[in-house]
ZAPAGU-641955 format. One line per field, with one value per residue: residue in three letters; x, y, z of N, C-alpha, C in turn; residue number from 1. Coordinates in steps of 0.05 Angstrom, whole numbers. Example, Ala and Ser with C-alpha at 12.3 -4.5 7.8 and 13.67 -1.06 7.14 Angstrom:
% residues 2
aa: Ala	Ser
n_u: 264	257
n_v: -114	-45
n_w: 156	142
ca_u: 246	273
ca_v: -90	-21
ca_w: 156	143
c_u: 264	258
c_v: -66	1
c_w: 156	157
i: 1	2
% end
This chain:
% residues 140
aa: Met	Ala	Gln	Pro	Ser	Thr	Ser	Ser	Phe	Ile	Ser	Ser	Ile	Pro	Glu	Leu	Leu	Thr	Gln	Arg	Leu	Ala	Leu	Leu	Gly	Ala	Leu	Ala	Asp	Ser	Leu	Glu	Glu	Ala	Gln	Ala	Thr	Leu	Thr	Thr	Ala	Thr	Pro	Ala	Lys	Leu	Asp	Gln	His	Thr	Ala	Arg	Gln	Arg	Glu	Leu	Cys	Gln	Gln	Leu	Cys	Val	Leu	Ala	Ser	Gly	Val	Pro	Asp	Glu	Ala	Pro	Ala	Gln	Met	His	Ser	Gly	Leu	Ala	Asn	Asp	Leu	Gln	Ala	Thr	Ala	Arg	Arg	Val	Ala	Asp	Leu	Asn	Arg	Lys	Tyr	Ala	Ala	Leu	Leu	Arg	His	Arg	Arg	Arg	Thr	Val	Asp	Ile	Phe	Cys	Arg	Val	Leu	Ala	Ser	Ser	Gly	Thr	Thr	Tyr	Pro	Ala	Pro	Arg	Pro	Leu	Ser	Arg	Leu	Ser	Leu	Glu	Val	Ile	Arg	Ala	Lys	Gly
n_u: 17	14	42	17	50	91	90	41	6	13	-3	-58	-77	-91	-138	-170	-173	-200	-249	-265	-270	-312	-354	-358	-374	-423	-449	-449	-483	-530	-540	-549	-595	-631	-634	-658	-707	-731	-772	-817	-817	-841	-846	-833	-801	-759	-737	-719	-678	-644	-632	-604	-561	-538	-523	-483	-446	-431	-407	-364	-337	-323	-289	-249	-220	-186	-148	-87	-62	-12	-9	21	15	39	46	-5	-28	-63	-110	-114	-123	-173	-203	-200	-226	-277	-292	-294	-337	-378	-380	-395	-446	-471	-473	-507	-553	-567	-577	-623	-660	-663	-688	-736	-757	-766	-805	-848	-855	-874	-923	-949	-954	-986	-1033	-1046	-1057	-1098	-1150	-1165	-1163	-1204	-1273	-1325	-1370	-1433	-1498	-1543	-1601	-1673	-1691	-1643	-1632	-1675	-1663	-1616	-1634	-1667	-1632	-1604
n_v: -24	42	100	168	220	269	322	322	312	357	397	385	399	455	453	419	449	494	471	457	506	528	492	504	558	550	523	562	600	571	565	619	630	595	618	667	652	627	646	643	595	530	465	428	458	471	421	413	451	431	380	396	422	379	346	380	380	325	322	354	326	279	305	325	281	276	314	322	334	356	390	436	495	545	553	566	609	650	626	591	628	648	601	593	639	631	584	601	636	601	571	611	626	578	573	617	602	554	575	608	566	538	579	583	533	535	576	551	507	537	559	510	492	532	524	472	480	517	499	486	536	571	573	530	555	583	557	600	629	633	683	714	712	742	792	804	806	850	892	894
n_w: 0	-19	9	15	-17	15	-6	-34	7	39	3	2	52	56	26	57	105	84	70	123	144	114	130	182	180	156	197	237	212	209	264	276	245	269	320	309	291	333	370	339	316	298	331	292	257	290	296	244	241	280	260	214	237	265	221	198	237	240	189	199	237	206	169	202	216	173	176	204	271	271	228	185	210	206	153	133	162	158	143	186	227	211	216	273	291	269	293	348	341	329	377	413	391	398	454	465	439	465	515	502	487	537	566	538	548	602	604	578	614	658	638	630	685	704	674	690	744	744	743	795	821	809	823	797	750	772	755	720	749	733	747	745	692	671	690	664	611	615	623	576
ca_u: 0	31	37	17	75	89	81	12	-8	14	-22	-87	-84	-106	-165	-186	-178	-221	-274	-272	-280	-339	-373	-362	-390	-452	-460	-454	-506	-552	-546	-561	-622	-647	-639	-675	-736	-738	-796	-840	-813	-856	-830	-821	-779	-736	-727	-706	-654	-628	-622	-584	-536	-527	-510	-460	-427	-422	-388	-340	-322	-309	-268	-228	-203	-169	-127	-71	-56	13	-10	37	-2	53	43	-30	-34	-88	-133	-117	-136	-202	-216	-203	-247	-303	-298	-303	-364	-398	-382	-412	-474	-482	-480	-531	-577	-574	-591	-651	-675	-670	-708	-762	-767	-777	-831	-868	-861	-891	-951	-962	-962	-1010	-1057	-1053	-1068	-1119	-1176	-1170	-1161	-1229	-1296	-1341	-1391	-1461	-1517	-1560	-1629	-1689	-1691	-1619	-1635	-1694	-1649	-1596	-1648	-1679	-1610	-1596
ca_v: 0	65	123	192	236	292	346	321	313	386	412	380	411	479	446	409	471	510	456	459	534	527	478	520	580	541	517	589	612	555	574	647	629	582	637	687	642	612	654	636	569	507	441	415	475	467	395	417	466	412	359	409	426	354	339	395	370	299	327	365	302	264	321	328	257	278	336	315	354	368	403	460	518	570	557	574	623	667	605	581	649	648	577	596	660	620	564	617	646	578	565	633	624	552	579	634	586	536	592	613	542	534	599	577	510	545	590	529	495	555	558	484	490	550	511	450	488	537	488	488	562	584	554	526	576	575	561	623	623	646	711	727	715	764	818	809	814	877	912	894
ca_w: 1	-22	26	-2	-14	34	-20	-40	33	47	-14	8	78	53	17	81	121	72	74	150	148	101	145	208	172	152	223	249	198	218	292	279	234	289	340	299	288	358	382	321	304	307	336	268	246	307	290	220	248	296	242	196	254	270	196	194	259	230	167	210	249	185	158	223	216	151	181	227	289	266	202	185	212	199	124	129	187	155	144	213	244	204	228	301	295	264	316	370	336	330	405	426	381	411	482	466	429	487	536	493	490	565	574	525	561	630	599	572	639	674	626	636	712	708	662	707	770	742	748	825	831	807	827	774	749	780	735	724	753	715	755	736	661	664	697	644	587	619	619	548
c_u: 18	23	34	41	71	79	51	-6	-9	-5	-51	-95	-99	-135	-181	-191	-201	-249	-283	-284	-308	-359	-378	-378	-420	-465	-467	-480	-532	-561	-560	-590	-641	-655	-660	-704	-746	-766	-822	-838	-832	-837	-817	-798	-755	-723	-710	-678	-634	-615	-600	-558	-522	-511	-484	-438	-414	-401	-363	-322	-308	-285	-244	-210	-182	-146	-113	-67	-31	15	5	22	11	49	16	-41	-59	-111	-137	-130	-167	-217	-219	-226	-276	-312	-307	-331	-385	-402	-400	-441	-487	-490	-506	-555	-586	-589	-620	-669	-683	-691	-736	-775	-779	-803	-854	-875	-879	-920	-964	-971	-986	-1035	-1065	-1066	-1092	-1148	-1184	-1172	-1190	-1251	-1311	-1362	-1417	-1480	-1535	-1589	-1646	-1691	-1668	-1619	-1653	-1680	-1629	-1611	-1661	-1657	-1603	-1615
c_v: 24	87	149	208	261	317	345	324	344	402	408	391	436	474	436	432	490	496	459	486	537	516	494	544	572	535	542	601	596	562	601	646	615	602	658	678	628	620	646	609	547	484	430	430	474	442	397	430	446	389	371	413	400	343	353	386	341	303	339	343	285	278	324	304	257	299	328	338	370	381	431	486	545	574	570	590	640	649	595	602	651	624	581	618	648	600	579	628	625	572	586	632	598	558	596	619	567	553	599	589	536	554	592	552	519	560	570	514	512	556	532	482	509	536	487	457	507	526	488	515	577	565	551	546	565	576	585	615	639	677	726	731	739	791	823	818	843	899	915	903
c_w: 0	-3	7	4	2	20	-27	-14	42	30	-9	33	72	43	40	100	112	74	102	157	138	118	171	202	168	178	239	238	206	247	293	266	256	312	332	295	312	369	365	310	315	315	313	256	263	303	265	225	263	278	222	212	260	245	193	213	251	207	177	223	227	173	177	223	194	155	207	245	284	237	204	186	203	168	116	152	182	155	171	232	235	217	259	307	289	283	339	366	338	361	419	417	394	438	484	459	451	510	528	494	518	574	563	540	588	624	594	597	657	664	632	665	716	697	680	734	768	748	778	836	829	810	800	774	757	757	740	730	734	721	744	706	656	670	676	618	591	616	590	530
i: 1	2	3	4	5	6	7	8	9	10	11	12	13	14	15	16	17	18	19	20	21	22	23	24	25	26	27	28	29	30	31	32	33	34	35	36	37	38	39	40	41	42	43	44	45	46	47	48	49	50	51	52	53	54	55	56	57	58	59	60	61	62	63	64	65	66	67	68	69	70	71	72	73	74	75	76	77	78	79	80	81	82	83	84	85	86	87	88	89	90	91	92	93	94	95	96	97	98	99	100	101	102	103	104	105	106	107	108	109	110	111	112	113	114	115	116	117	118	119	120	121	122	123	124	125	126	127	128	129	130	131	132	133	134	135	136	137	138	139	140
% end
């Protein structure tokens, strides 16, 4: 089995890094879009965003296996800087999105508790008597 030559390996590193940068950018865009639509999104739309983000993460994992840790970063410092900045952006967006989802979950839980306990808070309405109906008709 032939080993790839060092020169072909080094020339493919910029391509792999560029692909990684594009995937990270797409993941950041997906997180931003999901955050923007969170207040109006349906559960199905949230599932679509999650599926897209999961797919991008899987592609990043596959791509990461092709780039060794000892890749010559000094040769591609501009690309490496872009990668680091985009990775930080993705991490920040991910933290913000997680916080928004937790907040939304707490809000839903509050509404569920209010609905569950509201039946015992108010007494059942009394049936109107014939006299009450006549008074209401006279006013109207």
